[in-house]
C-alpha positions in Angstrom: 88.9 101.4 118.3 92.0 102.3 118.8 93.6 104.8 116.0 97.1 103.2 114.1 99.4 105.3 113.5 102.6 105.5 111.7 104.9 107.4 113.4 106.6 110.6 111.5 110.2 108.8 111.9 109.3 105.2 110.6 107.1 107.2 107.9 110.5 108.8 106.4 112.2 106.0 106.8 109.9 103.8 105.1 108.3 106.4 103.0 106.0 103.6 100.4 104.7 101.9 103.2 101.2 100.6 103.0 99.3 98.9 106.1 95.6 97.6 105.3 93.7 97.5 108.2 91.2 94.5 108.0 88.5 95.0 111.5 86.0 92.4 112.7 83.4 92.9 115.3 81.2 90.0 116.8 83.7 87.6 115.2 82.1 84.1 115.7 85.6 81.5 116.2 83.8 78.4 117.4 81.9 78.2 114.4 83.1 75.8 111.0 84.6 78.4 108.8 84.4 76.2 105.1 85.7 79.0 103.0 88.6 79.1 105.2 89.0 75.6 105.2 89.1 75.6 101.9 91.6 78.2 100.9 94.2 76.8 103.2 93.8 73.1 101.5 94.0 74.9 98.0 97.4 76.4 98.5 98.4 73.4 100.1 97.2 71.4 96.9 98.4 73.6 94.9 102.3 73.0 96.9 102.0 69.2 96.1 100.5 69.7 92.6 104.0 71.9 92.1 101.6 75.1 91.1 103.1 77.4 93.1 105.2 78.0 95.6 105.5 80.6 98.6 107.8 83.4 98.0 111.2 83.1 99.7 113.5 85.7 100.2 114.5 86.3 96.5 111.2 87.6 95.8 111.0 91.4 96.1 108.2 91.1 98.3 110.3 89.3 101.0 113.7 91.1 100.0 112.4 94.5 101.1 111.5 93.4 104.7 115.5 91.7 104.7 116.4 95.2 103.8 114.1 97.0 106.6 115.3 94.5 109.4 118.9 94.7 108.4 118.5 98.7 108.5 117.5 98.6 111.9 119.9 96.0 113.4 117.8 92.7 112.8 119.5 89.9 110.8 116.5 88.8 108.9 118.1 85.1 108.4 117.9 84.3 111.8 114.9 86.6 113.2 112.8 86.5 109.8 109.8 88.9 108.7 106.2 86.8 109.5 105.2 85.8 105.9 109.0 84.5 105.0 109.3 82.4 108.2 105.6 81.1 107.3 106.7 80.4 103.9 109.5 78.5 104.4 107.7 76.4 107.0 104.8 75.8 104.6 107.8 74.8 101.7 109.3 72.3 104.5 106.1 70.7 105.3 103.8 70.8 102.6 101.2 72.8 105.2 100.5 75.1 107.3 99.7 75.1 110.7 96.3 74.9 112.2 95.6 77.4 114.6 91.6 78.8 115.2 89.9 80.1 111.8 91.0 83.4 112.1 94.6 83.0 112.6 94.6 80.0 109.8 92.3 82.9 107.1 95.4 85.4 107.3 98.0 82.7 107.5 96.4 81.6 104.4 96.2 85.5 102.8 99.3 86.3 103.6 101.1 83.4 102.7 99.4 83.4 99.3 100.1 87.1 98.7 103.5 87.3 99.8 102.8 90.0 102.3 103.0 90.2 106.3 100.2 89.7 108.1 99.0 89.8 112.4 96.3 90.2 114.1 95.2 91.9 117.5 92.6 91.1 120.3 91.4 94.9 120.7 89.4 93.9 124.0 93.2 93.5 125.3 94.5 96.7 123.5 94.9 99.6 126.1 94.8 103.3 123.7 95.9 103.8 120.8 98.6 101.4 118.6 101.9 103.6 117.3 104.4 101.5 114.9 107.3 103.5 116.1 111.4 103.0 116.7 111.4 101.4 120.1 113.5 103.4 123.2 114.7 99.7 124.4 112.3 100.9 128.0 109.2 98.8 126.6 108.3 95.4 127.8 107.1 92.1 125.3 105.4 88.7 126.3 106.0 86.6 123.1 103.2 85.1 121.8 102.7 81.7 123.7 105.5 82.3 126.3 103.3 84.2 128.8 106.4 84.2 131.5 108.8 85.8 129.5 109.8 89.9 129.6 112.1 90.9 126.5 112.9 94.2 125.9 113.3 95.5 122.1 116.5 96.7 120.8 116.3 100.6 120.8 115.5 101.5 116.5 114.0 98.1 116.3 110.5 98.8 114.7 107.3 97.7 116.8 103.7 98.3 117.1 103.0 99.5 120.6 100.0 100.5 123.0 100.1 102.0 126.2 100.8 99.0 128.0 103.7 97.8 125.9 105.0 95.8 122.6 102.4 94.6 120.2 105.1 93.0 117.6 108.7 92.9 117.8 111.1 93.5 114.9 108.2 94.8 112.5 106.2 91.6 112.2 108.4 89.0 113.5 106.3 88.2 116.4 102.8 89.1 118.3 102.7 89.1 121.8 101.0 86.8 123.7 99.0 89.5 125.6 96.9 90.6 121.8 96.6 87.3 121.2 93.2 86.3 118.7 92.0 83.1 119.8 88.8 81.5 119.3 87.2 83.3 121.3 88.0 86.4 120.1 85.8 89.0 119.1 86.9 92.2 117.8 90.4 91.8 116.2 92.1 94.4 114.1 94.3 92.1 111.5 96.9 94.3 109.5 98.5 93.7 106.0 101.6 95.0 104.9 103.9 96.1 102.3 106.9 98.9 101.8 106.2 99.3 98.4 103.0 100.6 97.6 103.8 101.8 94.3 104.8 98.2 93.1 102.5 96.1 95.4 99.5 98.4 97.1 97.0 97.1 94.4 98.3 93.3 95.5 97.7 94.5 99.2 94.2 95.6 97.8 93.7 92.9 96.7 94.5 90.7 100.1 92.7 92.8 101.6 89.7 91.9 100.1 90.2 88.1 100.3 90.6 88.7 104.1 87.7 90.5 104.3 85.7 87.7 102.2 86.6 85.3 104.6 85.7 87.2 107.9 82.1 88.2 106.8 80.1 85.5 106.8 81.4 84.4 110.6 81.2 88.5 111.8 78.4 91.1 112.7 80.4 93.7 110.6 84.2 94.1 109.2 85.8 97.2 107.3 88.8 97.8 105.3 90.9 101.2 105.7 94.4 101.4 104.9 97.3 103.8 106.4 100.3 105.2 105.1 102.6 108.0 105.6 100.6 109.5 103.3 97.6 109.5 106.4 99.9 108.8 109.6 96.5 107.5 111.6 93.5 105.2 110.6 90.9 104.2 113.2 87.9 106.1 115.0 
């Protein structure tokens, strides 16, 4: 298990950050996941009934990410935080994309609670993972575009391992190399808030909910937390 670290400069800039790290080993992505299917369908039905709506940029959970994006030079209305983009898609189309059970699980939890989420296939992560500011020399291959190479802007917050960038704009888009597929067996899922004092309890509810969806389809699951007070999570 790689260590996940928040660089001191990021911790200083965003001192109330808290990240839930949910890991799963022995994941079985090709069997039925009825609880995940039910969670997604429940969300969609609540939206259709008008009983629930995904958080948008007027919500402080999303607004905080817009402010953070602007602070490192990203326009959040052009390049949106993942949970913002997912919620907008759900509100417009009335349904979430069906990718595979593991991805569908974190998408459902993310949009339900208004918290950005992502996942990394740990068998394709090299070394440890740092959440840090880019220097502009790093390479990133966007999810679904294996022939494209991008370079983050200097100062942009990224997840990066020793090979390259795993996410751009903190949580806007994941890398193709570490994407989670039906055959992925060892995964680190992340859920994030910039305001632990306000939303830390919500983050823990979301992490427990995600673990409950994963556990029936994994040999082992764990939950740990990473913030400026800890700076590092992992073995």
